[in-house]
N, C-alpha and C positions, 0 to 999 in steps of 0.2 A: 109502562107506554103512558105517555100522559095525552090528555084530550088534545093538545096542540100537536103532539107527533102523530096520533091517529089521523088527525085532518089533514096533516101534511102528505101522509103516506096514500091516504085516499084520493088527494087531489093529483098527485104526481101520477097516481095510477091510471084516474079516470081520463087526464091529458095523455098518457101513454097509449092508451088502448083506442085513442079516436083514429079513424072515423067510426068504429064499431062502438055501438053505444050500449054503455054498460051502467044502469042506474047507481045512483049514488049510495043507496041501502043494499046493492048488490055488492057491494067491496066490503069483504069482511075480514078483518085482522085477528090472529092471535099470536101469544107467545110461544115459541118452541126453544126451551132453554132461555139464553137471555137476547134472542133474536126474534124480531116479529117477522111473521110470516102471514100468508093468505089461507084463510078458509074457502075452501072450494064450494062456494055456492052454485047451484044449477046454471044461473046466468054466466058466473064465471068460467066455467066449465065448458059451455058453450061458446065463450069468446077465445078460450084457450084451444078448443079445436078447430075453431073456424080459423083461426089467426096460425095455427100450426105452431103454437108455443110449446116448447118442451119443458121449461123452467123457469125459475123467476127468482130474484135476488131482491133482497130488500135490504137498505142501510138507513138507519136513522139516528141523527144526532141532535144534543140539546147544548144551547148556549144562552144561559138565562132566559129570557122570554122568547127565544127565538128557536125553532126546530127545524132543521134541515133533514131532507130526505132523498135518498135516489133509489128508483125502482128499475131493474134491468130485465128484460124478459129475453130468454133464450128461444130461436125458431129451431126448428127441425131441419 
């Protein structure tokens, strides 16, 4: 996962969790196999609990200098 890819995923996550405030540094990513996934920091766990998010999906794609991402949250 490139730096641009991480930035794109963090930005999409930050925007999708609004109006709930999650700090930029509170959004952490890891690779699980070939897929990006969230590392559940205490702030992210709290956001998921308060927003009743049961699961998440992250899709990341690159094309040259561009990174495209989709973040989907499943509610209970």
